Backbone atoms as SQL, in Angstrom:
CREATE TABLE atoms (id INTEGER PRIMARY KEY, chain TEXT, resi INTEGER, resn TEXT, atom TEXT, x REAL, y REAL, z REAL);
INSERT INTO atoms VALUES
  (1, 'A', 1, 'MET', 'N', 9.313, 3.692, 12.116),
  (2, 'A', 1, 'MET', 'CA', 10.068, 3.012, 11.147),
  (3, 'A', 1, 'MET', 'C', 9.361, 1.655, 10.703),
  (4, 'A', 2, 'ILE', 'N', 9.230, 1.435, 9.549),
  (5, 'A', 2, 'ILE', 'CA', 8.554, 0.339, 8.955),
  (6, 'A', 2, 'ILE', 'C', 9.395, -0.922, 8.905),
  (7, 'A', 3, 'LYS', 'N', 8.933, -2.002, 9.519),
  (8, 'A', 3, 'LYS', 'CA', 9.665, -3.373, 9.393),
  (9, 'A', 3, 'LYS', 'C', 9.152, -4.072, 8.023),
  (10, 'A', 4, 'TYR', 'N', 10.212, -4.586, 7.264),
  (11, 'A', 4, 'TYR', 'CA', 9.812, -5.225, 6.063),
  (12, 'A', 4, 'TYR', 'C', 9.637, -6.736, 6.306),
  (13, 'A', 5, 'THR', 'N', 8.670, -7.134, 6.922),
  (14, 'A', 5, 'THR', 'CA', 8.195, -8.476, 7.241),
  (15, 'A', 5, 'THR', 'C', 7.030, -8.887, 6.419),
  (16, 'A', 6, 'LYS', 'N', 6.617, -10.201, 6.396),
  (17, 'A', 6, 'LYS', 'CA', 5.311, -10.594, 5.735),
  (18, 'A', 6, 'LYS', 'C', 4.168, -10.144, 6.598),
  (19, 'A', 7, 'THR', 'N', 4.396, -9.992, 7.879),
  (20, 'A', 7, 'THR', 'CA', 3.375, -9.599, 8.812),
  (21, 'A', 7, 'THR', 'C', 2.902, -8.082, 8.410),
  (22, 'A', 8, 'THR', 'N', 4.007, -7.261, 8.236),
  (23, 'A', 8, 'THR', 'CA', 3.738, -5.973, 7.878),
  (24, 'A', 8, 'THR', 'C', 2.890, -5.732, 6.514),
  (25, 'A', 9, 'LEU', 'N', 3.468, -6.618, 5.670),
  (26, 'A', 9, 'LEU', 'CA', 2.819, -6.656, 4.244),
  (27, 'A', 9, 'LEU', 'C', 1.329, -7.000, 4.437),
  (28, 'A', 10, 'LYS', 'N', 1.054, -7.851, 5.227),
  (29, 'A', 10, 'LYS', 'CA', -0.509, -8.327, 5.520),
  (30, 'A', 10, 'LYS', 'C', -1.197, -7.134, 6.054),
  (31, 'A', 11, 'LYS', 'N', -0.553, -6.210, 6.919),
  (32, 'A', 11, 'LYS', 'CA', -1.259, -5.125, 7.476),
  (33, 'A', 11, 'LYS', 'C', -1.405, -4.007, 6.470),
  (34, 'A', 12, 'PHE', 'N', -0.607, -3.843, 5.545),
  (35, 'A', 12, 'PHE', 'CA', -0.604, -3.018, 4.373),
  (36, 'A', 12, 'PHE', 'C', -1.807, -3.442, 3.513),
  (37, 'A', 13, 'GLU', 'N', -1.844, -4.754, 3.273),
  (38, 'A', 13, 'GLU', 'CA', -2.868, -5.328, 2.358),
  (39, 'A', 13, 'GLU', 'C', -4.206, -5.107, 3.036),
  (40, 'A', 14, 'LEU', 'N', -4.378, -5.179, 4.317),
  (41, 'A', 14, 'LEU', 'CA', -5.676, -5.025, 4.993),
  (42, 'A', 14, 'LEU', 'C', -5.945, -3.686, 4.989),
  (43, 'A', 15, 'LEU', 'N', -5.087, -2.625, 5.119),
  (44, 'A', 15, 'LEU', 'CA', -5.376, -1.269, 5.065),
  (45, 'A', 15, 'LEU', 'C', -5.955, -0.948, 3.784),
  (46, 'A', 16, 'CYS', 'N', -5.337, -1.481, 2.703),
  (47, 'A', 16, 'CYS', 'CA', -5.961, -1.134, 1.391),
  (48, 'A', 16, 'CYS', 'C', -7.334, -1.774, 1.210),
  (49, 'A', 17, 'GLU', 'N', -7.486, -2.977, 1.637),
  (50, 'A', 17, 'GLU', 'CA', -8.726, -3.535, 1.595),
  (51, 'A', 17, 'GLU', 'C', -9.878, -2.823, 2.280),
  (52, 'A', 18, 'GLU', 'N', -9.631, -2.363, 3.544),
  (53, 'A', 18, 'GLU', 'CA', -10.632, -1.509, 4.320),
  (54, 'A', 18, 'GLU', 'C', -10.807, -0.222, 3.529),
  (55, 'A', 19, 'ALA', 'N', -9.904, 0.225, 2.741),
  (56, 'A', 19, 'ALA', 'CA', -10.085, 1.449, 2.041),
  (57, 'A', 19, 'ALA', 'C', -10.890, 1.252, 0.792),
  (58, 'A', 20, 'GLY', 'N', -11.116, -0.031, 0.470),
  (59, 'A', 20, 'GLY', 'CA', -11.893, -0.369, -0.728),
  (60, 'A', 20, 'GLY', 'C', -11.021, -0.699, -2.007),
  (61, 'A', 21, 'TYR', 'N', -9.901, -0.898, -1.833),
  (62, 'A', 21, 'TYR', 'CA', -8.926, -1.274, -2.870),
  (63, 'A', 21, 'TYR', 'C', -8.553, -2.784, -2.818),
  (64, 'A', 22, 'LYS', 'N', -8.548, -3.465, -3.990),
  (65, 'A', 22, 'LYS', 'CA', -8.213, -4.821, -4.022),
  (66, 'A', 22, 'LYS', 'C', -6.741, -4.828, -4.531),
  (67, 'A', 23, 'ILE', 'N', -5.774, -5.681, -3.970),
  (68, 'A', 23, 'ILE', 'CA', -4.499, -5.878, -4.473),
  (69, 'A', 23, 'ILE', 'C', -4.375, -7.155, -5.038),
  (70, 'A', 24, 'ARG', 'N', -3.795, -7.073, -6.321),
  (71, 'A', 24, 'ARG', 'CA', -3.458, -8.326, -7.084),
  (72, 'A', 24, 'ARG', 'C', -1.996, -8.383, -7.409),
  (73, 'A', 25, 'TYR', 'N', -1.434, -9.487, -7.186),
  (74, 'A', 25, 'TYR', 'CA', -0.053, -9.644, -7.696),
  (75, 'A', 25, 'TYR', 'C', 0.036, -10.439, -8.963),
  (76, 'A', 26, 'GLU', 'N', 0.631, -9.791, -10.023),
  (77, 'A', 26, 'GLU', 'CA', 0.618, -10.273, -11.322),
  (78, 'A', 26, 'GLU', 'C', 1.975, -10.101, -11.972),
  (79, 'A', 27, 'LYS', 'N', 2.324, -10.822, -12.970),
  (80, 'A', 27, 'LYS', 'CA', 3.514, -10.590, -13.754),
  (81, 'A', 27, 'LYS', 'C', 3.194, -9.602, -14.827),
  (82, 'A', 28, 'GLY', 'N', 4.052, -8.796, -15.116),
  (83, 'A', 28, 'GLY', 'CA', 3.968, -7.634, -16.223),
  (84, 'A', 28, 'GLY', 'C', 5.189, -6.873, -16.224),
  (85, 'A', 29, 'GLN', 'N', 5.038, -5.996, -17.104),
  (86, 'A', 29, 'GLN', 'CA', 6.078, -4.909, -17.357),
  (87, 'A', 29, 'GLN', 'C', 5.769, -3.632, -16.821),
  (88, 'A', 30, 'PHE', 'N', 5.504, -3.609, -15.525),
  (89, 'A', 30, 'PHE', 'CA', 5.235, -2.326, -14.816),
  (90, 'A', 30, 'PHE', 'C', 6.482, -1.580, -14.476),
  (91, 'A', 31, 'GLN', 'N', 6.606, -0.299, -14.963),
  (92, 'A', 31, 'GLN', 'CA', 7.764, 0.391, -14.827),
  (93, 'A', 31, 'GLN', 'C', 8.049, 0.727, -13.343),
  (94, 'A', 32, 'PRO', 'N', 7.054, 1.226, -12.637),
  (95, 'A', 32, 'PRO', 'CA', 7.444, 1.541, -11.218),
  (96, 'A', 32, 'PRO', 'C', 7.177, 0.459, -10.238),
  (97, 'A', 33, 'GLY', 'N', 6.808, -0.780, -10.799),
  (98, 'A', 33, 'GLY', 'CA', 6.498, -2.070, -10.139),
  (99, 'A', 33, 'GLY', 'C', 5.065, -2.173, -9.741),
  (100, 'A', 34, 'TYR', 'N', 4.218, -1.324, -10.165),
  (101, 'A', 34, 'TYR', 'CA', 2.709, -1.393, -9.997),
  (102, 'A', 34, 'TYR', 'C', 1.905, -0.858, -11.027),
  (103, 'A', 35, 'CYS', 'N', 0.703, -0.973, -11.143),
  (104, 'A', 35, 'CYS', 'CA', -0.303, -0.529, -12.072),
  (105, 'A', 35, 'CYS', 'C', -1.482, -0.116, -11.231),
  (106, 'A', 36, 'LEU', 'N', -2.058, 0.978, -11.470),
  (107, 'A', 36, 'LEU', 'CA', -3.080, 1.436, -10.577),
  (108, 'A', 36, 'LEU', 'C', -4.410, 1.665, -11.424),
  (109, 'A', 37, 'LEU', 'N', -5.440, 0.815, -11.160),
  (110, 'A', 37, 'LEU', 'CA', -6.708, 0.943, -11.910),
  (111, 'A', 37, 'LEU', 'C', -7.616, 1.738, -10.938),
  (112, 'A', 38, 'GLU', 'N', -7.668, 2.998, -11.088),
  (113, 'A', 38, 'GLU', 'CA', -8.380, 3.892, -10.048),
  (114, 'A', 38, 'GLU', 'C', -9.884, 3.726, -10.154),
  (115, 'A', 39, 'THR', 'N', -10.459, 3.627, -11.379),
  (116, 'A', 39, 'THR', 'CA', -11.917, 3.496, -11.447),
  (117, 'A', 39, 'THR', 'C', -12.491, 2.254, -10.933),
  (118, 'A', 40, 'LYS', 'N', -11.559, 1.140, -10.929),
  (119, 'A', 40, 'LYS', 'CA', -12.004, -0.159, -10.473),
  (120, 'A', 40, 'LYS', 'C', -11.383, -0.455, -9.008),
  (121, 'A', 41, 'LYS', 'N', -10.560, 0.582, -8.435),
  (122, 'A', 41, 'LYS', 'CA', -9.997, 0.526, -7.200),
  (123, 'A', 41, 'LYS', 'C', -9.219, -0.849, -7.163),
  (124, 'A', 42, 'VAL', 'N', -8.342, -1.080, -7.998),
  (125, 'A', 42, 'VAL', 'CA', -7.641, -2.251, -8.194),
  (126, 'A', 42, 'VAL', 'C', -6.109, -1.903, -8.280),
  (127, 'A', 43, 'ILE', 'N', -5.250, -2.402, -7.418),
  (128, 'A', 43, 'ILE', 'CA', -3.847, -2.178, -7.413),
  (129, 'A', 43, 'ILE', 'C', -3.164, -3.394, -7.974),
  (130, 'A', 44, 'VAL', 'N', -2.334, -3.384, -8.983),
  (131, 'A', 44, 'VAL', 'CA', -1.732, -4.641, -9.503),
  (132, 'A', 44, 'VAL', 'C', -0.224, -4.471, -9.189),
  (133, 'A', 45, 'ILE', 'N', 0.371, -5.198, -8.414),
  (134, 'A', 45, 'ILE', 'CA', 1.720, -5.195, -8.174),
  (135, 'A', 45, 'ILE', 'C', 2.557, -6.288, -8.700),
  (136, 'A', 46, 'ASN', 'N', 3.832, -5.996, -9.271),
  (137, 'A', 46, 'ASN', 'CA', 4.586, -6.954, -9.882),
  (138, 'A', 46, 'ASN', 'C', 4.769, -8.080, -8.908),
  (139, 'A', 47, 'LYS', 'N', 4.407, -9.335, -9.229),
  (140, 'A', 47, 'LYS', 'CA', 4.620, -10.565, -8.320),
  (141, 'A', 47, 'LYS', 'C', 6.017, -10.905, -8.106),
  (142, 'A', 48, 'PHE', 'N', 6.892, -10.362, -8.727),
  (143, 'A', 48, 'PHE', 'CA', 8.332, -10.813, -8.640),
  (144, 'A', 48, 'PHE', 'C', 8.984, -9.942, -7.711),
  (145, 'A', 49, 'LEU', 'N', 8.378, -8.819, -7.154),
  (146, 'A', 49, 'LEU', 'CA', 8.959, -7.916, -6.135),
  (147, 'A', 49, 'LEU', 'C', 9.266, -8.744, -4.861),
  (148, 'A', 50, 'SER', 'N', 10.155, -8.478, -4.090),
  (149, 'A', 50, 'SER', 'CA', 10.397, -8.962, -2.779),
  (150, 'A', 50, 'SER', 'C', 9.413, -8.488, -1.754),
  (151, 'A', 51, 'THR', 'N', 9.291, -9.025, -0.586),
  (152, 'A', 51, 'THR', 'CA', 8.436, -8.515, 0.412),
  (153, 'A', 51, 'THR', 'C', 8.776, -7.027, 0.618),
  (154, 'A', 52, 'GLU', 'N', 9.971, -6.651, 0.857),
  (155, 'A', 52, 'GLU', 'CA', 10.323, -5.260, 1.010),
  (156, 'A', 52, 'GLU', 'C', 9.912, -4.436, -0.118),
  (157, 'A', 53, 'GLY', 'N', 9.994, -4.831, -1.396),
  (158, 'A', 53, 'GLY', 'CA', 9.581, -4.089, -2.467),
  (159, 'A', 53, 'GLY', 'C', 8.165, -4.015, -2.552),
  (160, 'A', 54, 'ARG', 'N', 7.329, -4.998, -2.126),
  (161, 'A', 54, 'ARG', 'CA', 5.945, -4.853, -2.179),
  (162, 'A', 54, 'ARG', 'C', 5.444, -3.853, -1.053),
  (163, 'A', 55, 'ILE', 'N', 5.999, -3.910, 0.143),
  (164, 'A', 55, 'ILE', 'CA', 5.737, -2.958, 1.108),
  (165, 'A', 55, 'ILE', 'C', 6.042, -1.670, 0.682),
  (166, 'A', 56, 'SER', 'N', 7.242, -1.395, 0.166),
  (167, 'A', 56, 'SER', 'CA', 7.608, 0.020, -0.249),
  (168, 'A', 56, 'SER', 'C', 6.779, 0.559, -1.414),
  (169, 'A', 57, 'THR', 'N', 6.434, -0.366, -2.291),
  (170, 'A', 57, 'THR', 'CA', 5.371, 0.038, -3.372),
  (171, 'A', 57, 'THR', 'C', 4.040, 0.409, -2.730),
  (172, 'A', 58, 'ILE', 'N', 3.428, -0.295, -1.912),
  (173, 'A', 58, 'ILE', 'CA', 2.162, 0.056, -1.309),
  (174, 'A', 58, 'ILE', 'C', 2.290, 1.364, -0.450),
  (175, 'A', 59, 'ALA', 'N', 3.361, 1.491, 0.286),
  (176, 'A', 59, 'ALA', 'CA', 3.557, 2.649, 1.097),
  (177, 'A', 59, 'ALA', 'C', 3.642, 3.812, 0.181),
  (178, 'A', 60, 'ASP', 'N', 4.253, 3.825, -0.893),
  (179, 'A', 60, 'ASP', 'CA', 4.336, 4.906, -1.916),
  (180, 'A', 60, 'ASP', 'C', 3.073, 5.214, -2.481),
  (181, 'A', 61, 'LEU', 'N', 2.364, 4.135, -2.695),
  (182, 'A', 61, 'LEU', 'CA', 0.914, 4.329, -3.348),
  (183, 'A', 61, 'LEU', 'C', -0.019, 5.069, -2.377),
  (184, 'A', 62, 'LEU', 'N', 0.052, 4.880, -1.156),
  (185, 'A', 62, 'LEU', 'CA', -0.857, 5.336, -0.170),
  (186, 'A', 62, 'LEU', 'C', -1.066, 6.838, -0.284),
  (187, 'A', 63, 'GLU', 'N', -0.137, 7.611, -0.744),
  (188, 'A', 63, 'GLU', 'CA', -0.297, 8.998, -0.990),
  (189, 'A', 63, 'GLU', 'C', -0.967, 9.351, -2.195),
  (190, 'A', 64, 'LEU', 'N', -1.128, 8.464, -3.015),
  (191, 'A', 64, 'LEU', 'CA', -1.823, 8.673, -4.365),
  (192, 'A', 64, 'LEU', 'C', -3.320, 8.208, -4.308),
  (193, 'A', 65, 'LEU', 'N', -3.604, 7.308, -3.268),
  (194, 'A', 65, 'LEU', 'CA', -4.930, 6.874, -3.179),
  (195, 'A', 65, 'LEU', 'C', -5.852, 7.830, -2.428),
  (196, 'A', 66, 'ASP', 'N', -7.085, 7.721, -2.709),
  (197, 'A', 66, 'ASP', 'CA', -8.145, 8.516, -1.906),
  (198, 'A', 66, 'ASP', 'C', -8.615, 7.675, -0.841),
  (199, 'A', 67, 'ILE', 'N', -7.885, 7.810, 0.396),
  (200, 'A', 67, 'ILE', 'CA', -8.284, 7.049, 1.497),
  (201, 'A', 67, 'ILE', 'C', -8.722, 8.055, 2.649),
  (202, 'A', 68, 'GLU', 'N', -9.954, 7.577, 3.087),
  (203, 'A', 68, 'GLU', 'CA', -10.491, 8.340, 4.298),
  (204, 'A', 68, 'GLU', 'C', -9.992, 7.587, 5.594),
  (205, 'A', 69, 'ALA', 'N', -9.167, 8.243, 6.230),
  (206, 'A', 69, 'ALA', 'CA', -8.712, 7.556, 7.423),
  (207, 'A', 69, 'ALA', 'C', -9.762, 7.170, 8.536),
  (208, 'A', 70, 'GLU', 'N', -10.881, 7.874, 8.454),
  (209, 'A', 70, 'GLU', 'CA', -12.002, 7.626, 9.400),
  (210, 'A', 70, 'GLU', 'C', -12.646, 6.409, 9.274),
  (211, 'A', 71, 'ILE', 'N', -12.509, 5.753, 8.149),
  (212, 'A', 71, 'ILE', 'CA', -13.258, 4.514, 7.787),
  (213, 'A', 71, 'ILE', 'C', -12.385, 3.346, 8.065),
  (214, 'A', 72, 'LEU', 'N', -11.071, 3.663, 8.380),
  (215, 'A', 72, 'LEU', 'CA', -10.217, 2.419, 8.640),
  (216, 'A', 72, 'LEU', 'C', -10.322, 1.976, 10.110),
  (217, 'A', 73, 'SER', 'N', -9.928, 0.643, 10.382),
  (218, 'A', 73, 'SER', 'CA', -9.885, 0.204, 11.759),
  (219, 'A', 73, 'SER', 'C', -8.901, 1.022, 12.375),
  (220, 'A', 74, 'LYS', 'N', -8.766, 0.779, 13.755),
  (221, 'A', 74, 'LYS', 'CA', -7.762, 1.683, 14.630),
  (222, 'A', 74, 'LYS', 'C', -6.311, 1.205, 14.047),
  (223, 'A', 75, 'ARG', 'N', -6.097, -0.086, 13.869),
  (224, 'A', 75, 'ARG', 'CA', -4.745, -0.528, 13.633),
  (225, 'A', 75, 'ARG', 'C', -4.372, -0.072, 12.259),
  (226, 'A', 76, 'SER', 'N', -5.186, -0.203, 11.279),
  (227, 'A', 76, 'SER', 'CA', -4.970, 0.323, 9.908),
  (228, 'A', 76, 'SER', 'C', -4.815, 1.774, 9.924),
  (229, 'A', 77, 'ARG', 'N', -5.667, 2.586, 10.624),
  (230, 'A', 77, 'ARG', 'CA', -5.465, 4.069, 10.694),
  (231, 'A', 77, 'ARG', 'C', -4.128, 4.482, 11.214),
  (232, 'A', 78, 'GLU', 'N', -3.786, 3.756, 12.393),
  (233, 'A', 78, 'GLU', 'CA', -2.470, 4.058, 12.870),
  (234, 'A', 78, 'GLU', 'C', -1.269, 3.822, 11.908),
  (235, 'A', 79, 'LEU', 'N', -1.362, 2.745, 11.186),
  (236, 'A', 79, 'LEU', 'CA', -0.364, 2.359, 10.146),
  (237, 'A', 79, 'LEU', 'C', -0.362, 3.465, 9.013),
  (238, 'A', 80, 'TYR', 'N', -1.658, 3.826, 8.642),
  (239, 'A', 80, 'TYR', 'CA', -1.748, 4.768, 7.534),
  (240, 'A', 80, 'TYR', 'C', -1.215, 6.070, 7.921),
  (241, 'A', 81, 'LEU', 'N', -1.484, 6.590, 9.131),
  (242, 'A', 81, 'LEU', 'CA', -0.879, 7.945, 9.528),
  (243, 'A', 81, 'LEU', 'C', 0.483, 7.930, 9.859),
  (244, 'A', 82, 'GLU', 'N', 0.996, 6.748, 10.317),
  (245, 'A', 82, 'GLU', 'CA', 2.484, 6.627, 10.571),
  (246, 'A', 82, 'GLU', 'C', 3.169, 6.694, 9.250),
  (247, 'A', 83, 'THR', 'N', 2.707, 5.946, 8.253),
  (248, 'A', 83, 'THR', 'CA', 3.219, 5.952, 6.940),
  (249, 'A', 83, 'THR', 'C', 3.141, 7.399, 6.356),
  (250, 'A', 84, 'MET', 'N', 2.209, 8.037, 6.452),
  (251, 'A', 84, 'MET', 'CA', 1.932, 9.421, 5.842),
  (252, 'A', 84, 'MET', 'C', 2.927, 10.295, 6.469),
  (253, 'A', 85, 'ASN', 'N', 3.145, 10.175, 7.846),
  (254, 'A', 85, 'ASN', 'CA', 4.044, 11.104, 8.631),
  (255, 'A', 85, 'ASN', 'C', 5.395, 10.853, 8.308),
  (256, 'A', 86, 'GLN', 'N', 5.778, 9.536, 7.950),
  (257, 'A', 86, 'GLN', 'CA', 7.205, 9.272, 7.557),
  (258, 'A', 86, 'GLN', 'C', 7.447, 9.928, 6.157),
  (259, 'A', 87, 'LYS', 'N', 6.420, 9.863, 5.282),
  (260, 'A', 87, 'LYS', 'CA', 6.677, 10.458, 3.928),
  (261, 'A', 87, 'LYS', 'C', 6.795, 11.938, 4.049),
  (262, 'A', 88, 'VAL', 'N', 6.134, 12.559, 4.928),
  (263, 'A', 88, 'VAL', 'CA', 6.192, 14.106, 4.994),
  (264, 'A', 88, 'VAL', 'C', 7.527, 14.503, 5.522),
  (265, 'A', 89, 'ASN', 'N', 8.027, 13.596, 6.689),
  (266, 'A', 89, 'ASN', 'CA', 9.283, 13.962, 7.281),
  (267, 'A', 89, 'ASN', 'C', 10.543, 13.709, 6.366),
  (268, 'A', 90, 'LEU', 'N', 10.389, 12.922, 5.337),
  (269, 'A', 90, 'LEU', 'CA', 11.518, 12.741, 4.423),
  (270, 'A', 90, 'LEU', 'C', 11.805, 13.921, 3.664),
  (271, 'A', 91, 'PHE', 'N', 10.901, 14.852, 3.474),
  (272, 'A', 91, 'PHE', 'CA', 11.150, 16.060, 2.600),
  (273, 'A', 91, 'PHE', 'C', 11.375, 17.311, 3.388);
């Protein structure tokens, strides 16, 4: 179960950073709350989202990103696999 805290948000941000993606928080008219620039590996998230919204957005994006779990640190890999398993179990 994911806890929606600033610490958890930092863990998700680190996971993305280790996978080669940069997260930016900007204002804009993003329909799903984010914009993904795949060729530049940049994720732009609406800065007006709450901590819970930011975590949910990043968690949802993880399944769309090309992430190799082997290159992640142990903590990030565990978070990544846990998040992916929760997504699978929802369906």
